[in-house]
C-alpha positions as CSV (number, residue, x, y, z in Angstrom):
1,M,-6.0,29.9,15.9
2,C,-8.5,27.3,14.7
3,Q,-12.2,28.1,14.6
4,P,-14.2,26.2,17.1
5,H,-15.9,23.0,16.1
6,T,-19.6,23.7,15.4
7,V,-20.8,20.1,15.4
8,D,-23.8,19.7,17.7
9,Q,-22.2,18.5,20.9
10,S,-25.6,17.9,22.5
11,L,-26.3,14.7,20.5
12,P,-26.4,11.6,22.7
13,L,-23.3,9.5,22.6
14,N,-23.4,5.8,21.8
15,P,-21.9,3.2,24.2
16,A,-18.6,3.0,22.2
17,Q,-18.2,6.8,22.4
18,E,-19.1,6.8,26.1
19,E,-16.4,4.1,26.7
20,V,-13.8,6.4,25.0
21,L,-14.5,9.1,27.5
22,T,-14.4,6.6,30.4
23,Q,-11.1,5.1,29.3
24,L,-9.3,8.4,28.6
25,G,-10.6,10.4,31.5
26,A,-8.6,10.8,34.8
27,T,-8.8,13.1,37.8
28,R,-5.8,15.1,39.0
29,E,-5.4,12.6,41.9
30,E,-5.1,9.7,39.4
31,R,-2.5,11.4,37.3
32,P,1.2,10.4,38.1
33,R,4.1,12.8,38.8
34,F,7.6,12.3,37.4
35,D,10.9,13.5,38.6
36,A,12.4,16.4,36.5
37,A,15.7,14.5,36.3
38,L,14.1,11.6,34.5
39,R,14.6,13.0,31.0
40,H,18.3,13.5,31.6
41,Q,18.7,10.0,33.0
42,L,16.9,8.4,30.0
43,R,19.0,10.4,27.5
44,R,22.2,9.6,29.3
45,E,21.4,5.8,29.1
46,L,20.7,6.0,25.4
47,N,23.8,8.1,24.7
48,D,26.2,5.9,26.8
49,A,25.0,2.7,25.1
50,I,25.0,4.1,21.6
51,E,28.5,5.7,21.8
52,P,30.4,2.4,21.3
53,M,28.3,1.7,18.2
54,L,29.1,5.0,16.4
55,P,32.2,3.5,14.5
56,D,29.8,1.0,12.9
57,L,27.7,3.8,11.4
58,P,28.4,4.8,7.8
59,D,30.7,7.8,7.6
60,D,28.9,11.2,7.4
61,D,25.5,9.5,7.6
62,T,22.6,9.7,10.1
63,M,20.8,6.6,11.2
64,F,17.1,7.1,11.5
65,V,15.3,4.7,13.8
66,S,11.5,4.4,13.7
67,K,9.0,2.1,15.3
68,H,8.7,0.3,12.0
69,L,12.5,-0.3,11.8
70,L,12.6,-1.6,15.3
71,G,9.6,-3.8,14.8
72,R,11.2,-5.3,11.6
73,I,14.5,-6.1,13.3
74,M,12.8,-7.6,16.3
75,G,11.1,-10.0,13.9
76,C,12.8,-12.0,11.2
77,E,16.2,-10.8,10.2
78,K,16.0,-12.5,6.8
79,R,12.9,-10.5,6.0
80,F,14.6,-7.4,7.4
81,L,17.4,-7.7,4.9
82,A,15.1,-8.5,2.0
83,E,13.0,-5.4,2.7
84,D,16.2,-3.4,3.0
85,D,17.0,-4.4,-0.6
86,E,13.5,-3.7,-1.9
87,Q,12.8,-0.3,-3.5
88,F,9.8,1.3,-1.7
89,E,6.7,1.8,-3.8
90,W,3.4,3.3,-2.8
91,S,0.3,1.2,-3.1
92,V,-3.3,1.3,-2.0
93,P,-2.6,-0.6,1.3
94,L,0.2,1.8,2.1
95,A,-1.6,5.0,1.2
96,R,-4.9,4.3,2.9
97,G,-3.6,5.0,6.4
98,T,-2.1,8.3,5.4
99,I,-5.3,9.3,3.7
100,A,-7.5,8.2,6.6
101,H,-5.3,10.1,9.1
102,K,-5.5,13.2,7.1
103,A,-9.3,12.9,6.9
104,I,-9.5,12.5,10.7
105,E,-7.2,15.5,11.2
106,L,-9.6,17.6,9.0
107,S,-12.6,16.3,10.9
108,I,-11.2,17.8,14.2
109,H,-11.2,21.3,12.7
110,W,-14.2,20.9,10.4
111,R,-16.7,23.6,11.0
112,R,-19.7,21.6,10.0
113,E,-21.0,18.0,10.5
114,P,-18.1,15.8,9.3
115,E,-19.0,13.6,6.4
116,P,-16.4,10.8,6.1
117,L,-16.4,10.5,2.4
118,V,-16.1,14.3,1.9
119,L,-13.2,14.3,4.3
120,V,-11.5,11.5,2.4
121,D,-11.9,13.2,-0.9
122,E,-10.5,16.4,0.5
123,S,-7.6,14.5,1.9
124,I,-6.8,12.8,-1.4
125,A,-7.0,16.2,-3.2
126,R,-4.7,17.9,-0.7
127,L,-2.1,15.1,-0.7
128,S,-2.2,14.8,-4.5
129,E,-0.8,18.4,-4.6
130,G,2.4,17.3,-2.7
131,I,5.8,16.9,-4.4
132,D,6.7,13.8,-2.3
133,G,6.4,10.2,-3.3
134,L,2.8,9.9,-2.2
135,G,1.8,13.0,-4.1
136,E,3.4,11.6,-7.3
137,W,1.8,8.2,-6.8
138,L,-1.7,9.8,-6.3
139,Q,-1.2,11.9,-9.4
140,G,-0.4,8.8,-11.5
141,S,-2.8,6.3,-9.9
142,T,-5.5,4.6,-12.0
143,E,-9.2,5.2,-11.5
144,V,-9.5,1.7,-10.0
145,E,-6.7,2.4,-7.5
146,R,-8.4,5.7,-6.5
147,A,-11.7,4.0,-6.1
148,E,-10.2,1.3,-3.9
149,L,-8.2,3.8,-1.9
150,R,-11.3,6.0,-1.4
151,A,-13.4,3.0,-0.2
152,E,-10.8,1.7,2.2
153,A,-9.9,5.0,3.8
154,N,-13.6,5.9,4.1
155,D,-14.2,2.6,6.1
156,R,-11.6,3.7,8.6
157,V,-12.9,7.3,8.9
158,V,-16.5,6.1,9.3
159,K,-15.4,3.8,12.1
160,F,-13.6,6.6,13.9
161,V,-16.5,8.9,13.7
162,E,-18.9,6.2,14.9
163,C,-16.8,5.1,17.8
164,W,-15.3,8.4,19.0
165,P,-17.1,11.4,20.4
166,P,-16.4,14.8,18.8
167,L,-13.0,15.9,20.0
168,K,-13.3,19.2,21.9
169,T,-10.7,21.9,21.4
170,N,-9.9,22.1,25.1
171,W,-8.7,18.4,24.9
172,R,-5.9,19.8,22.7
173,P,-6.2,17.1,20.1
174,V,-3.2,16.7,17.7
175,T,-3.0,14.2,14.8
176,E,0.1,13.0,13.2
177,S,2.2,14.7,15.9
178,R,5.9,14.4,14.9
179,L,8.4,13.4,17.5
180,R,12.2,13.5,17.2
181,L,15.2,12.7,19.5
182,E,18.8,13.1,18.3
183,L,21.6,11.2,19.9
184,H,25.3,12.1,19.3
185,D,24.1,14.0,16.2
186,R,24.3,10.6,14.4
187,V,21.2,8.6,15.5
188,V,17.7,10.0,15.3
189,L,14.7,8.4,16.9
190,S,11.6,9.6,15.1
191,G,7.9,9.0,14.5
192,K,4.4,10.3,14.2
193,V,1.7,9.7,16.8
194,D,-1.7,9.0,15.3
195,L,-3.5,11.1,18.0
196,A,-2.5,12.9,21.1
197,L,-4.9,14.4,23.7
198,G,-4.3,16.5,26.8
199,Q,-1.2,18.1,28.2
200,A,1.2,17.9,31.1
201,E,1.0,20.4,34.0
202,G,4.5,20.8,35.3
203,D,5.6,17.4,36.5
204,L,2.0,16.2,36.5
205,A,1.4,13.9,33.5
206,G,-1.7,14.5,31.5
207,K,-1.1,13.6,27.8
208,V,-2.5,10.5,26.2
209,L,-0.9,9.0,23.1
210,I,-3.2,6.9,20.9
211,D,-2.5,4.6,18.0
212,L,-5.5,3.7,15.7
213,K,-5.4,0.2,14.4
214,T,-7.6,-2.2,12.3
215,G,-7.6,-5.9,12.8
216,G,-6.5,-7.6,16.0
217,F,-3.9,-7.4,18.7
218,S,-0.1,-7.7,18.1
219,P,2.5,-7.4,20.8
220,Q,4.3,-4.9,18.6
221,H,1.4,-2.4,19.1
222,L,2.5,-2.0,22.7
223,D,6.1,-1.5,21.7
224,D,5.2,1.1,19.2
225,L,3.5,3.4,21.7
226,R,6.2,2.8,24.3
227,F,8.8,4.0,21.8
228,Y,6.8,7.2,21.3
229,A,6.4,7.6,25.1
230,L,10.2,7.5,25.5
231,I,10.8,10.2,22.9
232,E,8.1,12.3,24.5
233,A,9.6,11.8,28.0
234,V,13.0,13.0,26.9
235,R,11.6,15.8,24.7
236,L,9.2,17.3,27.3
237,G,10.5,16.1,30.6
238,T,7.1,14.9,31.7
239,P,6.1,11.6,30.1
240,P,2.5,10.9,28.9
241,R,0.3,9.4,31.5
242,L,-1.3,6.8,29.3
243,L,-0.8,4.9,26.1
244,A,-3.8,3.5,24.2
245,T,-4.1,1.3,21.1
246,Y,-7.6,1.6,19.7
247,Y,-8.9,-1.1,17.5
248,L,-11.5,0.4,15.2
249,D,-12.9,-2.9,13.9
250,Q,-13.7,-3.9,17.4
251,G,-14.4,-0.6,19.0
252,R,-12.1,-1.3,22.0
253,F,-9.1,0.1,23.8
254,L,-5.9,-1.5,24.9
255,P,-4.6,1.0,27.5
256,E,-1.3,1.0,29.3
257,A,-0.1,3.4,32.1
258,V,3.3,5.0,31.7
259,T,5.8,4.3,34.4
260,E,9.5,4.8,34.9
261,D,10.1,1.0,34.6
262,L,8.3,1.0,31.2
263,L,10.5,3.8,29.9
264,Y,13.7,2.2,31.0
265,S,12.6,-1.1,29.5
266,T,12.0,0.8,26.3
267,V,15.5,2.2,26.4
268,A,16.8,-1.3,26.6
269,R,14.7,-2.4,23.6
270,V,15.8,0.6,21.5
271,I,19.5,0.0,22.3
272,D,19.1,-3.8,21.5
273,G,17.3,-2.9,18.3
274,I,20.0,-0.5,17.1
275,E,22.7,-3.0,17.9
276,R,20.9,-5.7,16.0
277,I,20.3,-3.5,13.0
278,L,23.9,-2.6,12.6
279,D,25.0,-6.2,13.2
280,T,22.6,-7.7,10.7
281,R,23.4,-5.1,8.0
282,K,27.0,-6.1,8.2
283,R,26.0,-9.5,6.7
284,A,28.9,-11.1,8.5
285,R,26.6,-14.0,9.6
286,E,23.6,-15.9,8.4
287,P,20.5,-13.8,9.4
288,R,18.1,-15.4,11.9
289,T,14.8,-16.6,10.5
290,A,11.6,-16.2,12.6
291,P,8.6,-17.8,10.8
292,G,5.2,-16.5,11.7
293,P,2.0,-15.1,10.1
294,A,4.0,-12.3,8.4
295,C,5.5,-15.0,6.1
296,R,2.3,-14.8,4.1
297,W,3.4,-11.4,2.6
298,C,7.2,-11.6,3.1
299,V,9.3,-10.5,0.1
300,A,11.8,-13.2,0.8
301,L,9.3,-16.1,0.9
302,H,10.2,-17.4,-2.5
303,H,13.8,-18.0,-1.3
304,C,12.9,-19.0,2.3
305,E,12.4,-22.8,2.9
306,I,11.6,-22.2,6.6
307,G,8.9,-19.7,5.8
308,R,7.3,-21.9,3.1
309,R,7.3,-24.9,5.4
310,F,5.7,-22.9,8.2
311,L,2.9,-21.9,5.9
312,D,2.5,-25.3,4.4
313,D,2.1,-26.8,7.9
314,G,-0.9,-24.4,8.4
315,D,0.7,-23.1,11.6
316,E,-0.3,-19.4,11.0
317,T,-2.7,-17.2,13.0
318,G,-4.3,-13.9,12.0
319,L,-2.7,-10.8,13.4
320,G,-4.0,-7.3,13.2
321,D,-3.0,-4.7,10.5
322,G,-1.8,-1.2,11.2
323,W,-3.1,1.6,9.1
């Protein structure tokens, strides 16, 4: 059992922190109820649609489907295949989110006033001890990379502490909550929720799933949380009541209520995404190209005339970054 947070809860909240409380709060009368049979219906739809695709899966292999994989295939197929061929390597932009999330997790259970840079340093030290890819990268990173990582992660943690009230233990805060749904023992839907608050009471929804973002809005942010809501609905039986993307740079929420229609539309997107992933990876046809702002950092840009032309025409707009 964690020790209670001893940060002074009597300090006045700033307007951004007050807005967090307003956005996330709900009375029992405002919270929806869901039929207990819903989880079985959602699983059945997923299983029935995926069953005909099973022969296309590699033998004795499991297909892992994440929000990132779905987001990639729903974008540009040419970039999707190029990234498939790229060997993953950790870098400061990729590591900063993991470090910042670890620091926020520590802040929830910290028994004194949370100092963002102290939390970031603790997070880097803890994760450097790991035997995974991130741990190895941190152990071998240069002083410049560490300084850059420290600065960028600290910026995110400072903004969280500034904009969010201290998270009370009775809100049941959980960071980096892992979700997993297995279908036919061959396909696994999985992910980690940045922050979860609250709990269901029987069929009465109460949990809120939150994604923390920097930058600006992207339609994919909505799809990411809907994906998590679907897994949670099948796992628990009672879906979350609210999904909320929180933009730290702007100090604002993008909330969305969870409904049965939203969950069924997410089932359709997941099925479509899995089908497109399998079809595209067969390489039996020319991959579709979808130019957009992401062309700026696409690994296939050098060989993509459509993407280069899009950027040369100056037809790009700024989209928000994830962590």
